[in-house]
C-alpha positions in Angstrom: -11.2 302.0 199.5 -13.7 299.6 200.3 -14.6 298.1 203.7 -16.7 295.2 204.4 -19.9 296.5 207.0 -19.9 293.5 209.9 -22.4 295.3 212.1 -25.7 297.2 211.7 -27.1 299.3 214.4 -30.4 301.0 214.0 -32.0 304.0 215.9 -35.1 305.9 215.5 -35.7 309.6 216.7 -38.8 310.9 218.3 -39.7 312.8 214.5 -39.9 309.3 213.4 -36.4 309.7 211.3 -34.1 307.2 211.0 -30.1 306.4 211.7 -28.3 303.2 210.2 -24.7 303.1 211.9 -22.8 300.6 209.8 -19.2 299.8 211.2 -16.3 298.2 209.0 -13.3 296.9 211.1 -11.8 300.0 211.0 -14.2 303.0 209.9 -18.4 303.4 210.9 -21.0 305.6 208.9 -24.2 306.9 209.4 -26.9 307.5 207.5 -29.8 309.3 208.3 -33.1 308.2 206.6 -36.3 310.9 206.1 -38.7 307.8 205.8 -38.9 305.1 208.9 -40.6 302.5 206.2 -37.0 301.4 205.3 -35.3 301.6 208.9 -38.7 299.1 210.5 -38.5 296.9 207.6 -34.6 296.7 208.4 -34.9 296.3 212.0 -37.8 293.3 211.1 -34.8 291.9 208.4 -32.2 291.9 211.2 -34.7 290.9 214.2 -33.2 293.3 215.9 -35.1 295.6 218.2 -34.4 300.1 217.0 -34.5 302.1 219.7 -38.3 303.7 219.4 -39.3 300.4 217.3 -40.3 296.7 218.5 -39.1 295.0 215.6 -40.5 291.5 215.4 -40.5 289.2 212.8 -43.9 288.2 211.8 -45.5 285.0 212.9 -47.9 284.1 210.8 -46.6 280.9 209.3 -48.9 281.2 205.9 -47.1 284.9 204.9 -44.1 285.6 202.4 -41.8 287.5 203.6 -40.1 290.2 201.7 -36.6 288.6 202.4 -37.7 285.1 201.7 -39.7 286.5 198.3 -36.6 288.2 197.1 -34.6 285.2 197.8 -36.7 283.5 195.3 -37.1 286.3 193.0 -33.4 287.7 192.3 -31.6 284.1 190.7 -28.8 283.6 193.0 -25.1 285.2 191.8 -27.1 288.0 189.9 -26.3 291.1 192.3 -22.8 289.9 194.2 -22.3 292.7 196.4 -23.9 296.3 197.7 -20.9 298.6 197.6 -21.9 302.0 199.1 -19.7 304.4 196.8 -20.5 308.0 196.3 -21.3 311.3 198.4 -22.5 314.4 197.1 -20.8 316.8 199.8 -23.0 319.8 198.4 -26.4 317.8 199.4 -24.9 315.4 201.5 -26.5 312.7 199.9 -25.1 309.3 200.0 -25.4 306.5 197.0 -25.3 303.0 197.0 -24.4 300.7 193.6 -25.3 297.5 192.9 -24.5 295.5 189.9 -27.2 293.7 188.7 -26.0 291.0 185.6 -23.2 293.2 185.0 -25.5 296.3 185.2 -24.3 299.2 187.5 -27.0 300.4 189.0 -27.4 303.5 191.7 -29.8 302.4 194.8 -30.2 305.0 198.3 -28.2 303.2 200.9 -31.1 302.3 203.0 -32.7 299.9 199.9 -29.2 298.9 199.0 -28.7 297.5 202.9 -31.9 295.9 203.2 -31.3 293.7 199.8 -27.8 292.9 200.6 -29.1 291.7 204.3 -32.1 290.2 202.5 -30.6 287.9 200.1 -27.3 287.5 202.4 -25.0 289.1 200.0 -21.9 290.8 201.3 -22.4 295.0 202.0 -19.2 297.4 201.1 -18.3 300.7 202.4 -16.3 303.2 201.2 -13.2 304.7 203.3 -13.1 307.5 202.5 -16.6 308.6 202.4 -16.6 307.4 206.3 -13.6 309.9 206.3 -15.5 312.6 204.6 -18.5 312.2 206.5 -16.6 312.4 210.0 -14.8 315.9 208.5 -18.3 317.1 208.3 -19.5 315.8 211.1 -16.8 317.6 213.3 -17.1 321.1 210.9 -20.5 320.9 211.9 -19.8 320.1 215.9 -17.1 322.4 215.8 -19.8 325.5 214.3 -21.9 325.1 217.1 -19.4 325.6 220.2 -18.5 328.6 218.7 
């Protein structure tokens, strides 16, 4: 089932890996990113400070920001939404999907989240994936408690 993402939180770990926490009405999803660049870019776009990152928008007026560039480059209504809708349980990799002019394209979640925020389109997550991730987390936590 599709659930609209209402809040995005960003955290950086000391090892430069990032966590994006998505919250909807009744579900949450945490996405771990190995590459810190999308996390830092997203923090700047959202004008938020992530733990361990000072993320302020670029104050230079003569530079075109990536979000503005994407907004101008991608024609209106070309992409209607981003949907985080797949998980490979054997690898724990999560995938997002965008539909561009009727063609579905799979992207990594950090790119999908950034794209949704950059061009101001809805971001959805699949509640079944949220529940599967929660079950995996409980199994993982339980294995360390034993």
